[in-house]
C-alpha positions as CSV (number, residue, x, y, z in Angstrom):
1,M,5.4,-23.0,22.1
2,T,4.5,-26.4,21.3
3,V,4.4,-28.3,18.0
4,D,1.3,-29.1,16.2
5,R,1.0,-32.9,15.6
6,T,-2.0,-32.3,13.1
7,A,-0.6,-29.7,11.1
8,Y,0.2,-30.2,7.7
9,E,3.3,-28.3,8.5
10,P,6.0,-30.9,8.9
11,M,7.1,-30.7,12.8
12,Y,10.8,-30.4,12.1
13,R,10.0,-27.2,10.2
14,Q,7.3,-26.0,13.1
15,V,10.6,-26.1,15.7
16,A,12.7,-23.9,13.2
17,R,9.9,-21.7,12.6
18,I,9.1,-21.0,16.2
19,L,13.1,-20.6,17.1
20,S,13.5,-18.5,14.1
21,T,10.8,-16.3,15.2
22,Q,12.6,-16.1,19.1
23,I,15.9,-15.7,18.0
24,E,14.3,-12.5,15.7
25,D,12.4,-11.2,18.7
26,G,15.4,-11.3,20.8
27,S,14.5,-13.9,23.1
28,Y,17.4,-15.3,22.2
29,L,20.6,-12.9,21.8
30,P,23.6,-13.4,19.5
31,G,26.1,-15.7,20.9
32,E,23.5,-17.4,23.5
33,L,23.3,-20.6,24.2
34,L,19.9,-21.9,23.0
35,P,18.1,-24.9,25.5
36,S,19.3,-28.4,25.0
37,E,17.8,-30.7,22.3
38,R,16.3,-32.5,25.7
39,E,14.8,-29.4,26.9
40,L,14.1,-28.1,23.9
41,A,12.0,-31.7,22.7
42,T,10.5,-31.4,26.5
43,A,8.8,-28.0,25.9
44,M,7.8,-28.2,22.4
45,G,6.5,-31.8,22.3
46,A,8.6,-33.4,20.0
47,S,11.3,-35.7,19.9
48,K,15.0,-35.0,20.1
49,D,15.5,-35.8,16.2
50,T,12.6,-33.7,15.1
51,I,14.6,-31.0,17.2
52,R,17.8,-31.7,15.6
53,D,16.1,-31.8,12.3
54,G,14.9,-28.1,13.4
55,L,18.3,-26.7,14.3
56,R,19.6,-28.4,11.0
57,V,17.1,-26.1,9.3
58,L,18.1,-23.1,11.4
59,R,22.2,-23.8,10.7
60,A,21.5,-23.7,6.7
61,R,19.7,-20.3,7.1
62,G,23.0,-19.3,9.4
63,L,20.8,-18.4,12.7
64,V,22.4,-20.8,14.7
65,V,26.1,-22.4,15.0
66,T,26.6,-26.1,16.9
67,V,29.3,-26.5,18.7
68,K,30.2,-30.4,19.8
69,G,30.2,-30.8,23.5
70,V,29.2,-27.1,24.5
71,G,25.4,-26.7,22.3
72,T,24.0,-24.6,20.0
73,K,24.3,-20.7,20.3
74,V,22.5,-17.8,18.1
75,A,24.7,-17.1,15.5
76,A,26.6,-13.6,15.6
77,R,25.7,-11.3,12.7
78,H,28.0,-9.1,11.7
79,E,26.8,-7.6,8.7
80,L,28.8,-4.0,8.3
81,H,26.2,-0.8,7.2
82,E,27.2,2.3,6.8
83,H,26.2,5.5,8.2
84,E,27.1,8.9,7.3
85,L,27.4,11.4,9.3
86,S,26.5,15.4,8.7
87,P,28.9,18.0,9.1
88,D,27.0,18.7,12.8
89,A,27.3,15.5,14.1
90,K,28.2,14.2,17.3
91,V,29.0,10.9,17.8
92,T,29.6,9.4,21.8
93,A,29.7,5.4,22.2
94,R,28.0,3.8,25.2
95,M,27.0,0.4,26.7
96,P,23.3,-0.2,25.6
97,T,20.1,-0.8,27.8
98,A,19.1,-4.2,28.3
99,A,16.1,-2.9,25.6
100,E,18.5,-2.1,23.0
101,R,20.3,-4.9,23.3
102,R,17.2,-6.9,22.7
103,R,16.5,-4.7,20.1
104,F,19.1,-5.1,17.9
105,R,20.4,-8.2,18.9
106,I,23.4,-7.1,20.7
107,S,25.8,-9.7,22.3
108,E,26.9,-8.9,26.2
109,G,30.1,-6.2,26.0
110,V,29.5,-4.7,22.4
111,P,28.7,-0.9,22.6
112,V,26.6,1.5,20.7
113,F,27.0,4.7,18.9
114,V,24.8,7.5,19.7
115,V,24.9,9.9,17.0
116,E,23.5,13.6,17.6
117,D,22.9,15.8,14.8
118,A,20.6,18.8,13.9
119,S,17.6,16.2,12.9
120,G,18.0,13.8,16.0
121,S,19.9,11.2,17.6
122,I,19.8,7.6,16.4
123,V,21.7,4.3,18.4
124,L,23.8,2.3,16.0
125,P,25.7,-1.2,17.3
126,A,28.9,-0.4,17.2
127,D,30.0,-4.3,16.1
128,R,28.3,-3.8,12.7
129,T,28.5,-0.1,11.8
130,V,31.0,2.1,9.9
131,L,30.9,5.8,10.1
132,R,32.0,8.0,7.5
133,S,32.5,11.6,7.4
134,G,29.7,13.0,5.1
135,G,31.0,16.9,4.7
136,E,33.6,19.4,5.4
137,P,35.6,19.3,8.4
138,Q,35.0,22.1,10.7
139,T,37.5,24.1,12.6
140,R,37.5,25.1,15.6
141,R,38.4,28.6,16.6
142,G,40.2,29.7,19.5
143,S,41.1,27.2,22.2
């Protein structure tokens, strides 16, 4: 996790690449604070100015948000995706497992939808999923 001072790639870009990879692989979840600039500088073998420049690149990409007096957090991703439900679909909601939180980069407290139908089941993050009815509604008999 250290920068290579002999590499052709500028050190601030190395910092941005390393942190970006860690965000994408779920090492840091949306809403989670990154280590302080001082801690990152020590861990990466770079100056605080280099760390700041690397964080500036990540802010420009929308991957992190810096709040003065608080620190730098991983930005929440809330791009909505539609999922069309089949007529026989059953949807339940539950809290995600730790692995699902990492996989989908879900913040603490955000549930997931579990959609089950004849083709199997799928887990979808509830904070960025819109469920749409895809067929004729079924009527229930009896009751």
